[in-house]
C-alpha positions as CSV (number, residue, x, y, z in Angstrom):
1,M,13.0,8.6,8.6
2,L,14.9,6.8,5.8
3,C,18.0,8.4,4.4
4,D,17.6,10.2,1.1
5,H,20.2,8.3,-0.9
6,I,21.1,4.7,-1.5
7,T,24.9,4.7,-1.4
8,S,25.6,1.9,-3.8
9,N,23.9,0.5,-6.9
10,P,23.8,-3.3,-6.6
11,C,20.5,-4.9,-7.7
12,L,18.3,-5.5,-4.7
13,L,17.8,-9.2,-5.7
14,C,20.9,-10.5,-7.3
15,D,23.6,-7.9,-6.4
16,T,24.5,-7.3,-10.0
17,Q,25.9,-3.8,-10.4
18,T,23.3,-1.6,-12.0
19,V,23.4,1.9,-13.6
20,A,23.1,4.9,-11.3
21,N,19.7,5.4,-9.6
22,T,18.5,2.0,-10.8
23,L,17.2,-0.2,-7.9
24,T,17.1,-3.6,-9.7
25,C,18.8,-5.0,-12.8
26,Q,16.5,-5.2,-15.9
27,A,16.2,-9.0,-15.5
28,C,15.0,-8.8,-11.9
29,F,12.7,-5.9,-12.6
30,Q,10.9,-8.0,-15.2
31,D,10.4,-10.7,-12.5
32,L,8.3,-8.3,-10.5
33,L,4.6,-8.7,-11.5
34,P,2.7,-5.4,-11.9
35,V,-1.0,-5.3,-11.2
36,N,-2.8,-4.9,-14.4
37,N,-6.5,-5.1,-15.3
38,A,-7.6,-4.8,-11.7
39,C,-10.8,-3.8,-9.9
40,Y,-10.9,-0.1,-9.6
41,Q,-12.0,-0.1,-6.0
42,C,-9.9,-2.9,-4.4
43,A,-7.1,-3.5,-6.9
44,L,-8.0,-7.2,-7.1
45,P,-6.6,-8.6,-10.4
46,L,-9.5,-9.5,-12.7
47,N,-9.7,-12.5,-15.1
48,T,-11.7,-10.6,-17.7
49,P,-9.5,-8.5,-20.0
50,L,-10.4,-5.0,-21.1
51,K,-12.3,-4.9,-24.3
52,Q,-10.4,-3.9,-27.4
53,G,-10.2,-0.1,-27.5
54,D,-10.8,0.4,-23.8
55,N,-8.3,2.5,-21.9
56,A,-7.3,1.0,-18.5
57,A,-6.6,4.4,-17.2
58,T,-10.2,5.6,-17.8
59,T,-12.3,2.4,-17.7
60,I,-13.7,1.6,-14.3
61,Q,-14.0,-2.1,-13.7
62,L,-15.3,-3.6,-10.4
63,C,-15.0,-7.1,-9.1
64,G,-18.1,-9.0,-7.9
65,H,-17.3,-8.4,-4.2
66,C,-17.0,-4.7,-4.6
67,L,-20.3,-4.6,-6.6
68,S,-22.2,-6.4,-3.8
69,H,-20.1,-5.3,-0.8
70,P,-18.2,-2.1,-1.6
71,P,-15.4,-1.2,0.8
72,S,-15.3,2.1,2.7
73,F,-12.4,3.3,0.5
74,D,-13.2,4.7,-2.9
75,Y,-10.4,3.3,-5.0
76,A,-7.2,1.4,-4.7
77,L,-3.9,1.2,-6.5
78,A,-1.5,-1.7,-6.1
79,A,2.0,-1.6,-7.7
80,F,2.8,-5.4,-7.8
81,L,1.3,-8.8,-7.0
82,Y,2.6,-10.3,-3.8
83,A,4.6,-13.1,-5.4
84,Q,8.2,-14.0,-5.8
85,P,10.6,-12.2,-5.7
86,L,8.8,-9.2,-4.3
87,D,7.6,-11.2,-1.2
88,Y,11.3,-11.7,-0.2
89,L,12.0,-8.0,-0.4
90,I,8.9,-7.1,1.7
91,R,9.8,-9.7,4.3
92,Q,13.4,-8.3,4.6
93,F,12.0,-4.8,4.9
94,K,9.2,-5.7,7.3
95,F,10.8,-8.2,9.6
96,S,14.6,-7.8,9.3
97,N,15.0,-4.1,9.8
98,Q,16.1,-3.5,6.2
99,L,14.9,0.1,6.0
100,L,16.9,0.8,2.9
101,T,15.1,-2.0,1.1
102,G,11.8,-0.3,2.2
103,H,13.1,3.0,0.7
104,A,13.8,1.1,-2.6
105,L,10.4,-0.5,-2.5
106,A,8.8,2.9,-2.1
107,K,10.6,4.1,-5.2
108,L,9.6,1.1,-7.2
109,M,6.0,1.5,-6.0
110,L,5.9,5.1,-7.0
111,K,7.4,4.4,-10.4
112,T,4.8,1.8,-11.1
113,L,1.8,3.7,-9.7
114,K,2.5,7.2,-10.9
115,P,0.9,6.8,-14.4
116,S,-2.3,5.7,-12.7
117,I,-2.6,8.6,-10.3
118,N,-5.4,10.6,-11.7
119,S,-6.0,12.9,-8.8
120,Q,-3.3,13.8,-6.2
121,P,-4.5,13.6,-2.6
122,E,-4.0,16.4,-0.1
123,C,-2.2,14.1,2.4
124,L,-1.0,10.5,2.9
125,I,-2.0,8.5,6.0
126,P,0.2,5.5,6.7
127,V,-1.7,2.7,8.4
128,P,-0.9,3.1,12.1
129,L,0.6,0.3,14.2
130,H,-0.5,-0.4,17.8
131,P,2.0,1.1,20.3
132,K,2.9,-2.5,21.4
133,K,3.7,-3.6,17.8
134,L,5.6,-0.4,17.1
135,K,7.7,-0.9,20.2
136,S,8.4,-4.5,19.2
137,R,9.3,-3.8,15.6
138,G,10.9,-0.4,16.1
139,Y,9.3,1.2,13.0
140,N,6.1,1.4,11.1
141,Q,6.7,-0.1,7.6
142,A,3.8,1.9,6.2
143,Q,5.3,5.2,7.4
144,E,8.7,4.2,5.9
145,L,7.0,3.6,2.5
146,A,5.1,6.9,2.8
147,Y,8.1,9.2,3.4
148,P,9.8,8.9,0.0
149,I,6.5,8.9,-1.9
150,A,5.3,12.1,-0.1
151,K,8.7,13.8,-0.7
152,S,8.6,12.9,-4.4
153,L,5.0,14.1,-4.9
154,A,5.2,17.0,-2.5
155,I,2.3,15.7,-0.4
156,N,2.0,16.1,3.4
157,I,2.0,13.0,5.7
158,D,-0.5,12.9,8.5
159,L,0.9,10.9,11.4
160,T,-1.2,12.3,14.2
161,S,-4.9,12.1,13.2
162,C,-5.4,8.3,13.3
163,A,-4.4,5.8,15.9
164,R,-4.6,2.0,16.2
165,T,-6.3,1.5,19.5
166,K,-6.9,-2.3,19.4
167,H,-4.0,-4.7,19.7
168,T,-5.1,-7.2,17.0
169,Q,-3.8,-10.6,16.1
170,I,-1.5,-10.9,13.1
171,Q,-3.9,-10.9,10.1
172,S,-1.7,-13.3,8.0
173,K,-2.1,-16.0,10.6
174,L,-5.9,-15.9,10.6
175,A,-8.4,-17.5,8.3
176,K,-10.1,-15.2,5.8
177,T,-13.4,-15.5,7.8
178,D,-11.7,-14.3,11.0
179,R,-9.9,-11.3,9.6
180,R,-12.8,-8.9,9.5
181,S,-13.8,-9.4,13.2
182,N,-10.1,-9.2,14.2
183,M,-9.9,-5.7,12.7
184,K,-13.3,-4.4,13.9
185,N,-13.0,-1.1,15.8
186,A,-9.2,-1.3,15.6
187,F,-8.7,2.4,14.6
188,E,-9.9,5.8,15.8
189,V,-9.6,9.3,14.4
190,I,-8.3,11.2,17.4
191,K,-8.0,14.7,15.8
192,P,-9.6,16.4,12.8
193,I,-8.3,15.6,9.4
194,S,-8.1,18.9,7.4
195,A,-8.4,17.3,3.9
196,E,-11.1,16.2,1.5
197,H,-9.0,13.6,-0.3
198,V,-6.6,11.4,1.5
199,V,-4.7,8.2,0.6
200,L,-4.0,5.4,3.0
201,I,-0.5,3.8,2.6
202,D,0.3,0.2,3.4
203,D,2.8,-2.5,2.3
204,I,0.3,-5.3,1.4
205,M,-3.4,-5.7,0.9
206,T,-4.9,-9.1,1.0
207,T,-8.6,-9.1,2.1
208,G,-8.5,-5.4,2.6
209,N,-10.1,-5.6,6.0
210,T,-7.4,-3.5,7.7
211,L,-7.6,-0.7,5.2
212,N,-11.4,-0.9,5.1
213,E,-11.6,-0.4,8.9
214,L,-9.3,2.6,8.8
215,A,-11.1,4.1,5.8
216,K,-14.4,3.7,7.5
217,Q,-13.2,5.8,10.5
218,V,-11.6,8.4,8.2
219,K,-14.9,8.7,6.2
220,K,-16.9,9.1,9.4
221,S,-14.6,12.0,10.3
222,G,-15.8,13.9,7.3
223,V,-13.2,13.1,4.6
224,K,-15.0,12.9,1.2
225,T,-12.6,10.7,-0.8
226,V,-10.3,8.0,0.6
227,G,-7.9,6.1,-1.7
228,V,-5.5,3.3,-1.0
229,W,-1.9,2.9,-2.4
230,V,-0.1,-0.4,-1.5
231,C,3.1,-1.9,-2.7
232,A,1.7,-5.4,-3.1
233,R,-1.7,-7.0,-3.7
234,A,-2.0,-10.5,-2.3
235,V,-4.7,-12.9,-3.4
236,L,-6.0,-15.6,-1.1
237,E,-6.7,-19.0,-2.7
């Protein structure tokens, strides 16, 4: 589990000293691109702006794909677009053992998502890693994001009900058309989930196939509402 305090206050991106409890300087924070005007169900940014007078917090907009092929999860919130400079921070966290960077990303994620959280879930389920991947990496990045969020919101984390039972190929190295078959039957619910509303946590959502497969199994187990919270939403060209 991540430590509870970041001991110094340099900006994560430019090392400029910042005020206490601030993770980035103001200039670098403005470089992070929040996800606005997005599909309610998959958090894909939409080109059509809200009509004048509409409230983004109460107006449900769906992308064409979710209208025709809705995912197994009921809604999704993404804090930022997967673009510079956030992509650098996520890579440092995910592949270079920078767990404090992950803790900082969780705080930025929560700060951005909190105004959009209309209904607090009963528990968080970080997307599980396959045991081989967990052994290789040494930690599950989704769990490391979930710990600070769960603590701040006083929500339980469920680490034992779901398991990744299929050792899949790396999604980012596959073509969009191959990602769904790669994730098919990758997860199992191995013990009952005692909640009606859960949120799945992950670092990045691109096609959504990983989260969709996990949500499908969680829904089959009897959970009524499955949401998704991710740090970044990537968009394939």
